[in-house]
One Martini backbone bead per residue (centre of mass of N, CA, C, O) as a GRO file, in nm:
protein
   67
    1UNK     BB    1   0.093   0.038   0.025
    2UNK     BB    2   0.056   0.358  -0.040
    3UNK     BB    3   0.209   0.670   0.067
    4UNK     BB    4   0.209   0.991   0.159
    5UNK     BB    5   0.501   1.218   0.117
    6UNK     BB    6   0.764   1.405   0.257
    7UNK     BB    7   1.090   1.497   0.107
    8UNK     BB    8   1.455   1.471   0.105
    9UNK     BB    9   1.692   1.516  -0.177
   10UNK     BB   10   1.973   1.663  -0.246
   11UNK     BB   11   1.834   1.937  -0.115
   12UNK     BB   12   1.544   1.854  -0.207
   13UNK     BB   13   1.205   1.898  -0.236
   14UNK     BB   14   0.943   1.652  -0.189
   15UNK     BB   15   0.668   1.461  -0.322
   16UNK     BB   16   0.500   1.136  -0.251
   17UNK     BB   17   0.554   0.789  -0.265
   18UNK     BB   18   0.563   0.532  -0.036
   19UNK     BB   19   0.781   0.255  -0.023
   20UNK     BB   20   0.975  -0.030   0.042
   21UNK     BB   21   1.206   0.093  -0.183
   22UNK     BB   22   1.088   0.396  -0.168
   23UNK     BB   23   1.054   0.682  -0.364
   24UNK     BB   24   0.795   0.869  -0.545
   25UNK     BB   25   0.812   1.130  -0.733
   26UNK     BB   26   0.532   1.387  -0.798
   27UNK     BB   27   0.581   1.681  -0.880
   28UNK     BB   28   0.593   1.655  -1.202
   29UNK     BB   29   0.317   1.502  -1.239
   30UNK     BB   30   0.185   1.726  -1.012
   31UNK     BB   31   0.212   2.063  -1.039
   32UNK     BB   32  -0.066   2.157  -0.895
   33UNK     BB   33   0.097   2.045  -0.643
   34UNK     BB   34   0.299   2.146  -0.372
   35UNK     BB   35   0.170   1.913  -0.183
   36UNK     BB   36   0.012   1.702   0.028
   37UNK     BB   37  -0.207   1.899   0.127
   38UNK     BB   38  -0.318   1.970  -0.155
   39UNK     BB   39  -0.416   1.689  -0.224
   40UNK     BB   40  -0.617   1.661   0.009
   41UNK     BB   41  -0.786   1.923  -0.036
   42UNK     BB   42  -0.865   1.820  -0.342
   43UNK     BB   43  -0.933   1.505  -0.335
   44UNK     BB   44  -0.656   1.339  -0.480
   45UNK     BB   45  -0.538   1.083  -0.350
   46UNK     BB   46  -0.635   0.846  -0.530
   47UNK     BB   47  -0.521   0.954  -0.795
   48UNK     BB   48  -0.223   0.970  -0.712
   49UNK     BB   49  -0.183   0.672  -0.616
   50UNK     BB   50  -0.270   0.539  -0.882
   51UNK     BB   51  -0.041   0.660  -1.055
   52UNK     BB   52   0.199   0.537  -0.878
   53UNK     BB   53   0.128   0.277  -0.963
   54UNK     BB   54   0.408   0.122  -1.118
   55UNK     BB   55   0.615   0.312  -1.055
   56UNK     BB   56   0.922   0.418  -1.023
   57UNK     BB   57   1.173   0.459  -0.826
   58UNK     BB   58   1.357   0.766  -0.748
   59UNK     BB   59   1.422   0.698  -0.425
   60UNK     BB   60   1.603   0.519  -0.252
   61UNK     BB   61   1.685   0.393   0.009
   62UNK     BB   62   1.901   0.618   0.183
   63UNK     BB   63   1.838   0.899  -0.016
   64UNK     BB   64   1.646   1.007   0.219
   65UNK     BB   65   1.423   1.235   0.400
   66UNK     BB   66   1.193   1.311   0.611
   67UNK     BB   67   0.964   1.595   0.682
   0.00000   0.00000   0.00000
């Protein structure tokens, strides 16, 4: 099950989906949302997580920190 999260990698802030293998950055996929709170406020959580299903991990474990 994917979960929405904010994280930092290489000094840059991202938001995306947390998986057991790492994070899937979704900033560029959904530029209309500045962060996780915007996704939730817009009622788009299911849409965002459905899109993330099957996408490749962009930041493997140990390459990021949660915000």
